[in-house]
Each structure stands twice: as structure tokens, then as C-alpha cells.
C-alpha positions as CSV (number, residue, x, y, z in Angstrom):
1,X,0.1,-0.1,0.1
2,X,2.4,2.7,0.8
3,X,4.1,2.0,-2.6
4,X,1.0,2.3,-4.6
5,X,0.5,5.6,-2.5
6,X,3.8,6.9,-3.6
7,X,2.9,5.6,-7.5
8,X,-0.3,7.5,-7.4
9,X,2.0,10.7,-6.0
10,X,3.8,10.3,-9.0
11,X,1.5,9.7,-11.4
12,X,-0.3,13.0,-10.2
13,X,3.0,15.0,-10.9
14,X,3.1,13.7,-13.9
15,X,-0.4,14.7,-15.1
16,X,0.3,18.4,-13.3
17,X,3.2,18.5,-15.7
18,X,0.7,17.6,-18.7
19,X,2.5,14.3,-19.0
20,X,-1.0,12.3,-18.7
21,X,-4.4,11.8,-21.3
22,X,-7.1,10.6,-18.9
23,X,-10.5,10.9,-20.7
24,X,-13.8,10.9,-18.7
25,X,-14.7,7.0,-18.3
26,X,-17.6,6.0,-20.4
27,X,-20.8,4.5,-18.7
28,X,-23.2,2.1,-20.2
29,X,-26.3,1.1,-18.2
30,X,-27.5,-1.7,-17.8
31,X,-31.3,-0.9,-17.5
32,X,-32.7,-4.3,-17.4
33,X,-30.5,-5.7,-14.3
34,X,-29.8,-2.2,-12.6
35,X,-26.0,-2.7,-13.8
36,X,-23.4,-0.3,-15.3
37,X,-20.4,-1.0,-17.3
38,X,-17.5,1.4,-17.1
39,X,-14.6,1.9,-19.2
40,X,-11.4,3.6,-18.1
41,X,-8.4,4.3,-20.3
42,X,-5.2,6.5,-19.4
43,X,-2.0,7.1,-20.8
44,X,1.0,8.2,-18.9
45,X,4.2,9.7,-21.0
46,X,6.5,9.9,-18.2
47,X,5.7,6.5,-16.4
48,X,8.9,4.0,-16.7
49,X,11.0,3.8,-19.6
50,X,8.5,3.9,-22.8
51,X,5.3,5.6,-20.8
52,X,2.0,3.4,-19.7
53,X,-1.2,2.7,-21.5
54,X,-3.9,0.6,-20.1
55,X,-7.4,0.6,-19.1
56,X,-10.1,-1.1,-16.8
57,X,-13.2,-2.2,-17.5
58,X,-15.9,-2.3,-14.3
59,X,-19.1,-4.0,-14.1
60,X,-21.3,-2.6,-10.8
61,X,-24.4,-4.4,-10.1
62,X,-26.1,-3.8,-6.8
63,X,-28.1,-6.3,-6.8
64,X,-24.9,-8.9,-6.6
65,X,-24.4,-9.1,-3.4
66,X,-28.3,-10.4,-2.6
67,X,-26.9,-13.7,-4.8
68,X,-23.6,-13.7,-2.7
69,X,-21.3,-12.4,-5.7
70,X,-19.3,-9.4,-6.2
71,X,-20.9,-5.7,-6.3
72,X,-18.0,-5.1,-8.5
73,X,-16.1,-7.0,-11.3
74,X,-13.3,-5.9,-13.2
75,X,-10.1,-6.3,-15.4
76,X,-7.5,-4.4,-16.4
77,X,-5.7,-4.6,-19.9
78,X,-2.3,-3.1,-19.7
79,X,-0.2,-2.3,-23.1
80,X,3.4,-1.6,-24.0
81,X,2.9,2.0,-25.0
82,X,4.9,2.7,-27.5
83,X,3.6,-0.8,-29.5
84,X,0.1,-1.1,-28.0
85,X,1.4,-4.9,-27.3
86,X,-0.3,-6.6,-24.8
87,X,2.1,-6.5,-21.2
88,X,-0.7,-8.1,-18.6
89,X,-4.2,-8.8,-17.7
90,X,-4.8,-7.9,-13.9
91,X,-7.9,-8.8,-11.6
92,X,-9.6,-5.2,-11.7
93,X,-11.5,-5.5,-8.8
94,X,-8.8,-6.1,-5.9
95,X,-6.7,-3.2,-7.9
96,X,-9.6,-0.7,-7.6
97,X,-9.7,-1.5,-3.8
98,X,-6.0,-0.7,-3.5
99,X,-5.7,2.0,-5.8
100,X,-9.1,4.0,-4.0
101,X,-7.3,3.4,-0.4
102,X,-4.0,4.7,-1.8
103,X,-5.8,8.0,-3.7
104,X,-7.6,8.3,-0.2
105,X,-4.6,8.1,1.5
106,X,-2.7,10.2,-0.6
107,X,-5.6,12.8,0.5
108,X,-5.1,12.6,4.0
109,X,-1.3,13.2,4.0
110,X,-2.5,17.0,2.7
111,X,-5.6,17.2,4.3
112,X,-5.9,15.0,7.2
113,X,-4.5,16.5,11.0
114,X,-1.1,15.1,11.5
115,X,-2.2,13.4,14.7
116,X,-5.5,12.0,13.8
117,X,-6.4,8.2,15.4
118,X,-9.5,7.8,15.3
119,X,-11.1,6.8,11.4
120,X,-14.6,6.5,11.2
121,X,-16.0,4.5,8.4
122,X,-19.7,4.2,7.2
123,X,-19.7,1.5,4.8
124,X,-17.7,-1.7,5.2
125,X,-17.8,-3.5,2.2
126,X,-15.0,-4.5,-0.8
127,X,-13.6,-1.1,-0.6
128,X,-13.5,-0.9,3.4
129,X,-10.2,-2.9,4.5
130,X,-8.1,-0.9,1.9
131,X,-9.3,2.5,3.2
132,X,-7.9,1.3,6.4
133,X,-4.5,0.4,5.7
134,X,-3.7,3.1,3.4
135,X,-4.9,5.5,6.1
136,X,-2.2,3.8,8.8
137,X,0.3,4.2,6.4
138,X,0.3,8.3,6.6
139,X,-1.3,8.7,10.2
140,X,-1.4,7.0,13.8
141,X,-4.8,5.5,13.5
142,X,-5.0,3.4,16.7
143,X,-9.2,3.5,16.7
144,X,-10.9,2.5,13.9
145,X,-15.5,3.0,14.1
146,X,-17.5,1.1,11.9
147,X,-20.8,1.4,10.4
148,X,-23.0,-0.7,8.1
149,X,-26.7,-1.0,7.4
150,X,-25.6,-4.9,7.8
151,X,-24.0,-5.3,11.3
152,X,-22.5,-8.8,10.8
153,X,-20.4,-7.1,7.9
154,X,-19.1,-4.6,10.1
155,X,-18.5,-6.9,12.9
156,X,-16.5,-9.2,10.5
157,X,-14.4,-5.9,9.4
158,X,-14.3,-5.0,13.0
159,X,-12.4,-8.8,13.5
160,X,-10.2,-8.7,10.8
161,X,-8.7,-5.1,11.8
162,X,-8.1,-6.5,14.8
163,X,-6.6,-9.4,13.9
164,X,-4.3,-7.7,11.4
165,X,-3.1,-4.8,13.2
166,X,-4.0,-4.9,16.8
167,X,-6.5,-1.8,15.9
168,X,-9.1,-1.0,18.3
169,X,-12.5,-1.9,15.7
170,X,-15.7,-0.9,17.2
171,X,-19.2,-1.1,15.7
172,X,-21.6,1.9,16.4
173,X,-25.4,1.6,15.6
174,X,-25.9,5.2,14.6
175,X,-23.9,6.4,11.2
176,X,-23.8,10.1,13.5
177,X,-22.1,8.9,16.1
178,X,-19.4,7.5,13.9
179,X,-19.2,11.2,12.3
180,X,-19.4,12.8,15.7
181,X,-16.1,11.1,16.8
182,X,-13.8,10.6,13.7
183,X,-11.1,12.2,13.0
184,X,-11.0,11.1,9.5
185,X,-14.3,10.3,8.3
186,X,-14.5,8.0,5.1
187,X,-17.8,6.5,3.3
188,X,-17.8,3.9,1.1
189,X,-21.3,2.9,0.2
190,X,-23.6,2.3,-2.8
191,X,-26.0,5.0,-1.3
192,X,-27.6,7.4,-3.6
193,X,-29.1,9.5,-0.9
194,X,-26.8,11.5,2.0
195,X,-25.7,8.4,4.9
196,X,-24.6,10.8,8.0
197,X,-26.0,14.4,8.8
198,X,-23.3,16.9,8.5
199,X,-23.8,18.7,11.8
200,X,-22.6,15.8,13.5
201,X,-18.8,16.0,11.9
202,X,-16.2,17.5,14.6
203,X,-14.1,20.7,14.1
204,X,-11.1,19.6,12.6
205,X,-12.4,16.5,10.9
206,X,-11.6,15.2,7.1
207,X,-14.6,13.5,5.4
208,X,-13.0,11.3,2.4
209,X,-16.2,10.7,0.3
210,X,-15.6,7.5,-2.6
211,X,-18.8,5.6,-2.7
212,X,-21.1,7.5,-5.2
213,X,-20.0,8.3,-8.2
214,X,-22.4,9.5,-10.5
215,X,-24.3,12.9,-10.6
216,X,-27.8,11.9,-9.0
217,X,-26.0,10.4,-5.8
218,X,-24.5,11.7,-2.7
219,X,-23.2,10.2,0.3
220,X,-22.3,14.0,1.9
221,X,-25.7,16.6,2.5
222,X,-25.6,19.9,2.2
223,X,-24.7,20.9,5.7
224,X,-21.5,19.5,4.9
225,X,-20.8,20.8,2.2
226,X,-21.8,24.5,3.4
227,X,-19.2,23.7,6.7
228,X,-16.4,22.2,4.6
229,X,-13.5,23.0,2.5
230,X,-13.7,21.2,-0.8
231,X,-11.5,19.2,-2.6
232,X,-11.3,16.2,-5.5
233,X,-9.3,14.3,-7.2
234,X,-10.3,16.1,-10.5
235,X,-12.4,18.7,-11.0
236,X,-13.2,17.8,-14.4
237,X,-14.2,14.2,-13.5
238,X,-15.6,15.7,-9.7
239,X,-18.0,18.0,-12.3
240,X,-19.4,15.4,-14.6
241,X,-19.9,13.1,-12.0
242,X,-20.1,13.6,-8.2
243,X,-23.7,14.3,-6.8
244,X,-22.1,15.9,-3.8
245,X,-21.1,18.8,-5.5
246,X,-23.4,19.0,-8.6
247,X,-26.7,18.5,-6.6
248,X,-25.5,21.7,-4.4
249,X,-24.2,23.5,-7.3
250,X,-27.7,22.9,-9.4
251,X,-29.2,24.0,-6.1
252,X,-27.2,27.3,-5.7
253,X,-25.7,26.4,-2.4
254,X,-22.2,26.5,-3.8
255,X,-20.1,27.4,-7.2
256,X,-17.3,25.4,-9.0
257,X,-14.8,28.4,-7.9
258,X,-15.6,26.4,-4.2
259,X,-13.2,23.7,-5.2
260,X,-10.0,24.6,-3.5
261,X,-7.9,22.0,-5.2
262,X,-7.7,18.9,-6.9
263,X,-4.9,15.9,-6.0
264,X,-2.2,17.1,-8.8
265,X,-2.4,20.9,-7.2
266,X,-1.6,19.4,-3.7
267,X,0.9,16.6,-4.7
268,X,3.1,19.8,-6.5
269,X,2.4,22.4,-4.0
270,X,0.3,24.5,-6.4
271,X,-2.6,24.8,-4.0
272,X,-2.8,24.8,-0.4
273,X,-4.1,21.6,1.6
274,X,-5.2,22.1,5.3
275,X,-4.7,25.3,6.9
276,X,-5.2,25.1,10.6
277,X,-6.8,22.3,13.2
278,X,-10.1,23.4,13.1
279,X,-11.3,23.7,9.6
280,X,-13.4,21.0,8.5
281,X,-12.2,19.5,5.0
282,X,-14.3,17.5,2.9
283,X,-12.4,15.7,-0.2
284,X,-14.7,13.9,-3.6
285,X,-13.1,11.1,-4.9
286,X,-14.7,9.7,-8.1
287,X,-12.0,7.4,-9.0
288,X,-9.8,7.9,-11.9
289,X,-8.3,5.8,-14.5
290,X,-5.3,7.6,-14.2
291,X,-5.0,5.6,-10.6
292,X,-5.6,2.5,-12.1
293,X,-2.9,3.2,-14.5
294,X,-0.2,3.8,-12.0
295,X,-1.5,0.9,-9.4
296,X,-1.8,-1.6,-12.5
297,X,1.8,-0.6,-13.8
298,X,3.7,-1.1,-10.2
299,X,1.8,-4.3,-9.7
300,X,3.1,-5.0,-13.1
301,X,6.9,-4.4,-12.2
302,X,6.5,-6.0,-8.8
303,X,5.3,-9.1,-10.5
304,X,8.4,-9.1,-13.1
305,X,10.6,-8.3,-10.4
306,X,9.6,-10.9,-7.9
307,X,8.5,-13.9,-11.0
308,X,5.1,-13.7,-9.8
309,X,2.0,-14.1,-11.8
310,X,1.4,-16.7,-14.9
311,X,3.3,-16.0,-18.2
312,X,1.1,-16.9,-21.3
313,X,2.3,-17.0,-24.5
314,X,0.1,-14.8,-27.0
């Protein structure tokens, strides 16, 4: 995870220098089954000797958990950048969890209080474990507070965190109580409506919203948006997809200029991060193809060096 965070830091620096081509992802609704297919290509000219090229194909089917199937299923295809030849196929759901955690950790490095020890998680599905792993790389997290509509899922994660790192992990029955105690609060749900009250968030907290990725969906309410300094992974993507921002913009509560900075500006120092210990900060992540490419390229290079994976004649 520490390597993944640094890979993303490098990728965002390259993007700031104009060395990235990252189109907005395309979305194909699968209306009869309530699913969505996303395609996410990217090119990074400054990564490795020849650059890096790849795309992720993601299927998101909200009813899958009811069938004991993963909510997110994905495949990453990595190419040689100068010829287009296939280099590797990577299982994409795990890659997504790792890069999403790494992006949250990278954002927290600039936006969370240095001594933050209590992490709150609303939503304890496939993304949750890597979120904790990433925050632990950059902040002295000692206590984790969990909420899920299905308490058994939160309890299973609590046990896993205790066994993995000896963390104090507790399951609460009120998401507002999680929000009230958390110094860093992460929302990782599939909800289309706010999952906690913005009034509950404590002074000095950092809220990282990673779940909603469509214009009509949001995990955070207007109260939080009005209280917080706003940051995003990328402005163009956020203003195309992030309901957390688009809905209050349409209502006239905020404007596009209220977005303080995107990640590429934070990692290069072009824009400020946290300014004081009491301000509330919200970071909205919609997930970028840039992040997938950086993580996939790292995984590929590690696999080659460590002789992992399966080589296939093509």
C-alpha cells in the first residue's frame, strides 16, 4: 500500500506536468438488471522508460450481493505504450480497492490532521479494508469506528482489523455517532442519499467520500458541503460525476469556484492543503483511470521483479 500511494503521488505530479491523457470514463447502463459498465483508459508519458498505457473495464451490479456475488467485477488490461502490445491482465476489483485506498491515503496526507488517531468508516464492503490500510500508512490510526446497515458485515471487518493490526475496532449502530467521533471519516457506500448528518461532524475532521460516482447520487449532505473546504481528485471528473458537488451547485448552495484544489495541485504544492487544526475538509473522490494505471503498472513491475503471476504465450 505504501508503494501504491507513492505511485499515485508520482502519477498526479506527471498529470500536473501535462504528461497524462485521461479521458472521462464512459458509462454504459445495463437497465434491465440495474447494472453499469464503465470503461476507463489512460496514458502516462512519464511513467517507466516508454510510458504506460492501459484501460479498466468495470461492471457494477448493485443486486449482486443478494446473490452472493461481488458488487464490483473488473479487469485491467496493461499495454506496452510504444507498440500497443498486451503486457498483462490484472484482476480489477482488487486493483480498484488498492488504488482507491491509496488515493484516500494520498489525500489524507495533505488534508488530515497530523495526529489523527480515530478513523470512522460508514460502509464496510469491498473498499473498506484498503481504506484503513492506506490511512495507517500516513497517520497514527489507533481506533476504527464502523457502521454498516448490516451489522454482521461491520463486525466481520472489525475482527479482521483487530487480527491484522491490533486496532481497536468497534461497531456503532448510528452513523452520526461515527461521524461525531471520527477525526477522519470515510464513506464507502452504494447509497444515492446522504448517509450521515453534516451537523455531526467534529471540528478539524476530514471527510473522504468515495462511494457515489454519478450526478444523482451523494453520500454527504448540504450541511457538510456548506461547512467544509472542498477538494477533489480531479475537477473535470468531479464536475461530470460527483452528485455531492453537482446537486448543491444546481441548488445554488456552492459554485465550481468553491473547489479549492484537485490532487495534482496538492502533490505539487500548487494549491494549499489543510490550513489549521479546526477547519472541516471534504475530499470527494470519483476514482480516476490515472490511479488505476499507476497502480496496475506498479503491480506489473513488482510481478516481473518477483517472478509472480502466470506468463502466457500470446
